[in-house]
N, C-alpha and C positions, 0 to 999 in steps of 0.2 A: 473450191473442187475437193470434190466425196473422201475418204478415209481410202476405196478401193481403188479410187482415182491415179489417188496417191502416190500406191501400191504398184499399180501398173507401169507406171513412170521408171516406178525401181529400180521393176522389172529390167523395162525393160534397158535403162542404166547399164545398168548390171552386167545382164547376158551379153550387150557391145562393150564392157569394157574387158570381160572373161571368156564369152565361147569364145576359144581360137578361128579361125579361120575353113582348114578344116574341119569343124567339126560343126558347120551347114548345110542348107542344100547349097549346090551351086559351088566345089569343094574340088575340086584340082582331081580334078575321076584315075590321074594316074597316084595319088596319095591310096596305103591301103585301111582297106576298111576293117575296123574292129570292131564282133557285138563285145563288149565286158561283163563276165558271170563272175571280177573279185574274184577275189581268194588273195591268200596270200603268196602262194607260187605265177599267177599271171603272167602271158606278158602278153604286151602286148604290140601291133605288128607298125604301127602307131602313135610316136609315144610322144601328138597332142589326144587325143581320146585318154593319158592318164592323168595328163594336166587339168582334163575338162571336167575327169569321176574327181578327182582332187580337190575342185576346188565346188564343186557339184557337192559331196560329199560334206565341207569345212563349212557350207550352208546348212548343211542340212537337207538337203533340196531334194539329195535322192531315197527323197524316205520323206516326201513334202511333209503330208500328212501328222507327220507319229511327231509328239510330243518329247518340247526339244529334251527334257529332263532325258531321252531316251536313243538323243540322238538326231533327235525330225529335226524336219522347218518351223514343226508347232503350228501351222496352215491353216486358215478356214480353209472347206472345199471354197468361199467365195475363189479367196486368195490362187488356191491347189487350180481354178481354173485361170483366172485370170497366165497362172506360170505358165501351163502348156499352154492356154490360148499363146503369144506372147514368143515363145519357145516352137513353134510350128511356125508363129509368122518368118523367122525367121529361118525357118527348116532344121536346128539347134536337133543334134543329135538324146536321143534317151544315153544317158553317162556311162549307165547300170542297170543291166540286164538283170537282176537274184531271185532264185523259185527262195530264195533265204528270207527277203526283201517285203517276198508277195507274202511269204508265209507271217510275219507275223505280220505285217498293218494286218493281213482275215481277221485270227486271232485277237488284235489288236481294240479293232472295230467290234466283235462278235461278244453281245451279251455273252455274261460268265450263265455260267445252268443253274444259281444262286439266281436267277435276276423273270 
């Protein structure tokens, strides 16, 4: 088994253990849906949205490509692809929509003017 195959198995197991049912495809249609944008004053219609955000955040997977020393997951491009594929496979919701994170990732991965 390759390293990426092992990572895939870890991701599948972690998602199975940690992704709440209401955050997956096929969830009860009566469950309120949240688009979680974060922030200190966030209000959650569905408390499991906060649980999902906290779990993914603790793992660093709300910013998977950002190095762990900056609060990210420190994943390689191949690992992020696996994470996305496995989240898609179970219909997992994106835990956080955040313009700030998108900008951080863009700035972090962009070459500096000195390069």
